[in-house]
C-alpha positions in Angstrom: -97.8 -146.8 -30.9 -96.7 -148.8 -27.5 -93.6 -150.4 -28.2 -92.6 -146.3 -30.1 -93.7 -144.9 -26.7 -91.5 -147.8 -24.5 -88.5 -146.6 -26.5 -89.1 -142.8 -26.5 -90.1 -143.2 -22.5 -86.6 -145.4 -22.0 -84.5 -142.7 -24.1 -85.7 -139.8 -22.1 -84.8 -142.0 -18.9 -81.6 -142.4 -20.3 -80.9 -139.3 -21.0 -81.9 -137.8 -17.8 -80.1 -141.0 -16.4 -76.5 -139.2 -18.1 -77.2 -136.0 -17.3 -77.6 -136.6 -13.5 -74.9 -139.6 -12.9 -77.3 -140.9 -10.1 -75.9 -143.6 -7.8 -73.2 -144.7 -9.5 -71.5 -141.4 -8.7 -70.2 -142.3 -5.3 -67.3 -143.2 -3.9 -66.7 -147.1 -5.9 -64.3 -148.4 -3.1 -66.6 -147.8 -0.8 -69.6 -150.0 -1.4 -67.4 -152.3 -3.3 -64.5 -155.1 -1.6 -63.7 -156.3 -5.1 -61.3 -154.5 -7.7 -63.8 -156.5 -10.8 -61.7 -157.5 -13.9 -58.9 -155.3 -15.0 -59.7 -153.2 -18.1 -58.6 -151.1 -20.6 -59.8 -147.5 -20.0 -59.8 -146.6 -23.7 -60.7 -149.3 -25.2 -63.8 -149.2 -22.6 -64.7 -145.8 -23.2 -64.4 -146.5 -27.2 -66.0 -149.3 -27.4 -68.9 -148.0 -24.8 -69.4 -144.9 -27.7 -69.1 -147.2 -30.7 -73.1 -148.7 -29.9 -74.5 -146.2 -32.2 -78.0 -146.1 -29.1 -75.1 -145.0 -26.2 -73.3 -142.5 -28.7 -76.4 -141.1 -29.5 -77.4 -140.0 -25.7 -74.1 -139.3 -24.7 -74.0 -136.9 -27.6 -77.4 -135.5 -26.8 -77.1 -135.3 -22.9 -73.8 -133.2 -24.2 -75.5 -131.0 -26.7 -78.5 -129.7 -24.4 -76.3 -128.9 -20.9 -74.0 -127.1 -23.8 -77.4 -125.3 -25.0 -79.0 -124.6 -21.3 -75.1 -123.4 -20.3 -75.1 -120.9 -23.5 -78.7 -119.7 -23.0 -77.8 -119.0 -19.2 -74.8 -117.5 -19.9 -77.3 -115.3 -22.5 -79.7 -113.7 -20.1 -77.8 -114.3 -17.1 -77.2 -110.6 -16.7 -81.2 -109.4 -16.9 -82.1 -112.3 -14.1 -82.7 -110.4 -11.1 -83.6 -113.5 -9.2 -80.3 -114.4 -10.0 -78.5 -111.3 -8.0 -81.2 -110.8 -5.4 -80.2 -114.5 -4.6 -76.4 -113.9 -4.3 -77.0 -110.5 -2.1 -78.7 -112.7 0.3 -76.2 -115.7 -0.1 -73.7 -113.3 0.5 -75.1 -112.2 3.9 -74.7 -116.0 5.1 -70.7 -115.3 4.8 -70.4 -115.4 8.6 -71.7 -118.3 9.4 -69.2 -120.2 6.5 -66.7 -121.3 9.3 -69.7 -122.9 11.4 -71.1 -125.0 8.1 -66.7 -126.2 7.9 -66.2 -127.2 11.6 -69.7 -129.7 11.3 -68.8 -131.1 8.0 -65.1 -131.7 9.1 -66.1 -132.8 12.7 -68.9 -135.2 13.1 -67.1 -137.5 10.4 -63.9 -137.1 12.5 -65.0 -138.2 15.3 -67.1 -141.1 13.1 -63.9 -142.1 12.7 -62.1 -142.3 15.1 -65.0 -144.6 17.4 -65.4 -146.7 14.0 -61.6 -147.0 13.7 -60.4 -145.6 10.2 -58.1 -142.4 9.1 -60.2 -140.2 7.4 -61.3 -142.9 3.9 -64.0 -146.2 5.6 -61.3 -148.0 3.6 -58.5 -147.3 5.7 -59.3 -149.0 9.5 -57.0 -149.0 11.9 -57.7 -151.0 15.6 -58.7 -149.3 18.2 -57.8 -151.1 20.3 -54.2 -151.9 19.2 -53.9 -148.3 17.9 -55.6 -146.7 21.2 -54.1 -142.9 20.9 -55.4 -142.8 17.1 -58.9 -142.6 18.2 -58.5 -140.3 20.8 -56.9 -138.2 18.5 -59.8 -138.4 16.2 -62.4 -137.9 18.3 -60.6 -135.3 19.8 -59.8 -133.1 16.8 -64.1 -133.6 15.7 -65.1 -132.4 19.1 -62.6 -129.6 19.9 -63.2 -128.6 15.7 -66.9 -129.2 16.5 -67.0 -126.7 19.5 -64.5 -124.4 17.8 -62.0 -124.6 20.6 -58.7 -123.6 19.5 -59.9 -123.6 15.4 -57.1 -122.4 13.8 -54.8 -124.8 15.5 -56.5 -128.3 16.0 -57.6 -127.8 12.2 -53.7 -127.6 11.4 -52.7 -130.2 13.5 -55.6 -131.9 11.1 -54.1 -131.0 8.1 -51.0 -132.6 9.4 -52.4 -135.6 10.1 -53.3 -136.1 6.8 -50.6 -135.1 5.1 -49.0 -138.0 7.8 -51.0 -141.0 6.2 -50.8 -140.2 2.8 -47.2 -140.0 3.0 -46.2 -142.6 6.1 -49.5 -144.8 6.1 -51.7 -145.2 2.5 -51.7 -142.7 -0.1 -55.1 -144.0 -1.2 -56.3 -141.4 1.3 -56.6 -139.1 -1.4 -60.2 -140.6 -1.3 -61.0 -138.4 1.4 -59.2 -135.4 0.1 -61.9 -133.0 0.4 -60.6 -132.3 4.0 -57.7 -130.7 3.4 -59.6 -127.2 1.6 -61.5 -127.4 4.5 -58.5 -127.5 7.3 -57.3 -125.0 4.7 -59.9 -122.9 5.1 -60.5 -122.7 8.9 -56.8 -122.4 9.5 -57.6 -119.5 7.4 -61.2 -118.4 9.1 -61.4 -120.0 12.8 -63.7 -120.8 14.0 -65.8 -117.9 13.7 -69.3 -117.8 15.1 -70.9 -119.6 16.9 -67.6 -121.0 18.3 -66.3 -121.3 22.1 -62.9 -119.0 20.4 -65.7 -116.4 19.4 -67.2 -117.3 23.2 -64.1 -117.0 24.9 -62.2 -114.2 23.1 -65.4 -112.0 24.0 -65.3 -112.7 27.6 -61.0 -112.2 27.9 -61.5 -109.1 25.8 -64.3 -107.7 28.3 -62.5 -105.3 30.6 -62.3 -106.6 34.9 -62.7 -109.9 33.2 -61.4 -113.1 35.4 -61.1 -115.2 33.0 -58.9 -112.6 30.6 -56.4 -112.7 33.2 -56.0 -116.0 32.9 -56.5 -116.9 29.3 -53.1 -117.0 27.5 -53.9 -117.2 24.5 -56.9 -114.9 23.3 -54.4 -112.3 22.3 -53.2 -114.5 20.0 -56.2 -115.3 18.0 -56.6 -111.1 17.8 -53.2 -111.7 16.0 -54.1 -114.5 13.9 -57.2 -112.7 12.9 -55.7 -109.9 11.9 -52.5 -111.6 9.8 -55.1 -113.7 7.8 -57.2 -111.2 7.1 -56.1 -110.7 3.2 -56.2 -114.4 2.6 -60.1 -114.8 3.8 -61.4 -113.5 0.0 -59.1 -116.9 -1.3 -61.5 -119.1 1.2 -63.8 -119.5 -1.7 -61.2 -120.2 -4.8 -59.7 -123.1 -2.0 -62.9 -124.8 -1.1 -64.2 -124.6 -5.1 -61.1 -126.3 -6.5 -61.0 -128.3 -3.7 -63.6 -129.9 -4.3 -62.7 -129.5 -7.6 -59.7 -132.0 -7.4 -62.2 -134.4 -5.5 -64.6 -135.0 -8.1 -62.3 -134.9 -11.0 -60.5 -138.0 -9.0 -64.0 -139.3 -8.8 -64.4 -139.6 -12.1 -61.4 -139.9 -13.5 -59.3 -142.1 -11.4 -62.6 -143.9 -9.6 -64.5 -144.8 -12.5 -63.1 -143.9 -16.5 -60.1 -145.0 -15.7 -60.9 -148.2 -13.5 -64.4 -149.1 -15.3 -64.7 -152.8 -14.0 -65.1 -151.8 -10.0 -67.9 -149.2 -11.4 -69.6 -151.7 -13.2 -69.2 -153.6 -10.2 -71.3 -151.2 -9.1 -74.0 -151.3 -11.5 -74.5 -155.1 -11.3 -74.6 -154.8 -7.1 -77.2 -152.3 -7.4 -79.1 -152.9 -10.1 -78.9 -150.4 -11.6 -80.0 -150.7 -15.6 -83.4 -151.8 -14.1 -83.9 -148.6 -12.7 -83.4 -146.9 -15.9 -82.9 -149.5 -19.1 -79.4 -148.5 -20.9 -75.7 -150.5 -21.5 -74.1 -150.9 -18.3 -70.9 -149.2 -19.4 -72.6 -145.6 -20.2 -73.7 -145.2 -16.9 -70.8 -145.5 -15.9 -69.4 -143.6 -18.6 -71.9 -141.3 -18.1 -71.5 -140.9 -14.2 -67.2 -140.8 -14.9 -67.3 -137.8 -17.9 -70.1 -136.1 -15.4 -68.2 -135.6 -12.3 -65.4 -134.4 -14.5 -67.4 -131.7 -15.8 -68.7 -131.0 -12.5 -64.6 -130.6 -11.3 -63.3 -128.6 -14.3 -66.4 -126.3 -13.9 -65.7 -125.7 -9.8 -61.7 -125.6 -10.6 -62.6 -123.3 -12.7 -65.1 -121.3 -11.3 -67.6 -121.5 -14.5 -70.7 -121.8 -13.0 -69.5 -122.4 -9.5 -73.0 -122.3 -7.8 -75.2 -124.1 -10.0 -71.7 -127.1 -9.9 -72.0 -126.7 -6.5 -76.2 -126.8 -6.7 -75.9 -130.6 -9.4 -72.9 -132.3 -7.0 -75.8 -131.6 -4.1 -78.2 -133.1 -6.1 -75.6 -136.1 -7.4 -74.8 -136.5 -3.2 -78.1 -136.6 -1.9 -79.0 -139.1 -4.8 -76.1 -141.7 -3.9 -77.1 -141.7 -0.6 -80.7 -142.8 -1.2 -79.5 -145.3 -4.0 -76.8 -146.9 -2.5 -78.1 -147.7 1.2 -74.5 -149.2 2.0 -73.2 -146.8 1.7 -70.9 -144.9 4.1 -73.0 -141.5 5.3 -70.3 -139.4 7.5 -67.7 -140.2 4.6 -69.8 -137.8 2.5 -70.5 -135.1 4.8 -67.8 -133.2 4.6 -68.6 -132.9 0.8 -71.8 -132.0 2.0 -70.3 -129.4 4.0 -68.1 -128.0 1.3 -71.1 -127.6 -1.5 -73.4 -125.6 1.3 -69.9 -123.5 1.5 -69.6 -123.1 -1.7 -72.9 -122.8 -3.0 -73.1 -120.2 -0.4 -69.3 -118.0 -0.9 -69.7 -118.4 -4.9 -66.8 -118.9 -7.1 -64.9 -115.8 -5.2 -61.6 -114.4 -7.2 -59.7 -116.1 -9.7 -62.7 -117.5 -11.7 -64.1 -117.4 -14.9 -67.6 -116.2 -13.5 -65.6 -113.3 -11.7 -64.6 -112.0 -15.3 -67.2 -112.9 -17.3 -69.9 -112.1 -14.6 -71.5 -109.3 -12.4 -70.9 -109.3 -8.7 -73.7 -108.9 -5.9 -72.7 -106.3 -4.0 -70.0 -103.7 -4.9 -66.8 -105.4 -6.8 -66.6 -108.0 -4.1 -68.8 -110.7 -2.4 -68.2 -110.6 0.8 -66.2 -113.1 2.4 -66.8 -115.0 5.6 -65.1 -113.4 8.2 -63.2 -114.8 11.7 -65.3 -113.0 13.9 
């Protein structure tokens, strides 16, 4: 009896591990210095799933997920709670620029002080390159304050492109900066922000500041020019986040199982849930790819964003030396996607029912 109970408990815990893909769902390069033994990715996956126990757990967890999604889609139109939640979240749309500014402003300041280019793996000597330190700290503080948000975000986007093209393409580890920068170029600083406050002062008749401020009229022009693009901000954010997840799952784990296995070994994850180390890697990689594809397609968007938030949280608690600042942008982007929903060009919009009118409100620049 005891043996059966232990076997059942092990199976349940393993199933949960495969579904949730706990701490191994991290940026592998952030927590390991060794690349691990080279392995053929296809052979590795086949070997892991050729074990009957692993195959049963993997197939069972996938079946549970599919049945759950199918059941939700079947009853979704009748769940009043979901409709009320969507309508409430739609009211937070004007705060999304503030969420995004915090999401990239804080890690940019941290990158400048600690001396790395977006991703902690790309360090630079702050004494030899003081300009880069000032650049990243300046970008971070300007975005945090919401001062010249569109211009500064465009500079940040150009800086990321420069690092990718001229310094090291592995900065793609921090690809989440790109959709956030693009969204801020479209939305502006929002509120609360220095841009919003200064525009209000400068636009008031008789204002002394309005006489010397040379750019507030430009901000008004940019707000009007980017207004048609605001409805696509949810699409930009969810697709960008989805691409990041697919990269982490496919390239960082499934295509490089040797490094991912080092994470399992380093943190003794098999003592948390006693399953084959390879199943941890395959489960984490497939989960991240599935979440990423769901976000890209705009399928079950808020659910995928909520699941990603859980993955980030368990990663930070499970991997004590994982750099927290490296995940702040993903946390902020997940929060924004959960708030805004799928946006246009999505499966959810095609089969779902909008919360308010024909479309949910999208974050405004003002």
